[in-house]
C-alpha positions in Angstrom: 28.8 32.6 20.9 25.2 33.4 22.0 24.1 34.0 18.4 25.6 30.6 17.4 23.7 28.9 20.2 20.4 30.6 19.1 21.1 29.5 15.5 21.7 25.9 16.5 18.5 25.9 18.6 16.6 27.3 15.6 18.0 24.7 13.3 17.2 21.9 15.8 13.6 23.1 16.1 13.2 23.1 12.3 14.7 19.6 12.1 12.3 18.3 14.9 9.4 19.7 13.0 10.6 18.1 9.8 11.0 14.8 11.4 7.5 15.0 12.9 6.0 15.8 9.5 7.9 13.0 7.8 6.7 10.6 10.5 3.1 11.6 9.9 3.6 11.0 6.2 5.2 7.6 6.7 2.4 6.6 9.1 -0.3 7.7 6.7 1.4 5.9 3.8 1.6 2.7 5.8 -2.1 2.9 6.6 -2.8 3.4 2.9 -0.6 0.4 2.0 -2.4 -1.8 4.6 -5.8 -0.7 3.1 -4.6 -1.4 -0.4 -3.3 -4.9 0.6 -6.7 -5.7 2.1 -8.5 -4.6 -1.0 -6.2 -6.7 -3.2 -6.9 -9.7 -1.0 -10.6 -9.1 -1.3 -10.4 -8.8 -5.1 -8.4 -12.1 -5.2 -11.1 -13.8 -3.2 -13.8 -12.4 -5.5 -11.9 -13.6 -8.6 -11.5 -17.1 -7.0 -15.3 -17.1 -6.4 -15.9 -16.2 -10.0 -13.6 -19.0 -11.2 -15.2 -21.5 -8.8 -18.7 -20.5 -10.1 -17.7 -20.7 -13.7 -15.9 -24.1 -13.8 -17.8 -25.3 -16.8 -17.4 -24.1 -20.4 -15.2 -21.4 -21.9 -16.2 -18.8 -19.4 -14.5 -20.8 -16.7 -11.3 -21.1 -18.6 -11.4 -17.4 -19.3 -12.0 -16.6 -15.7 -9.3 -19.0 -14.7 -6.9 -17.3 -17.1 -7.8 -13.9 -15.8 -7.2 -15.1 -12.2 -3.7 -16.5 -13.2 -2.8 -13.2 -14.9 -4.1 -11.2 -12.0 -2.2 -13.3 -9.4 1.0 -13.2 -11.4 0.8 -9.4 -11.7 0.6 -9.1 -7.9 3.8 -9.6 -6.1 2.7 -8.6 -2.5 
């Protein structure tokens, strides 16, 4: 009985460590996701500025097409 209790306590300790490690990973991944979303938004704004600056001529159409493709490829 005593050995079984020790075994259960050992297993519980390992599980607590595993849960803490997983929590750290999930927290870090969420921070990375938040940073990536911010970077994507900044890139979208930059693309919109390029399009707004190149409204005349073929370069404007090319930039507008690039922006449409870029926006459609992002589903955030």
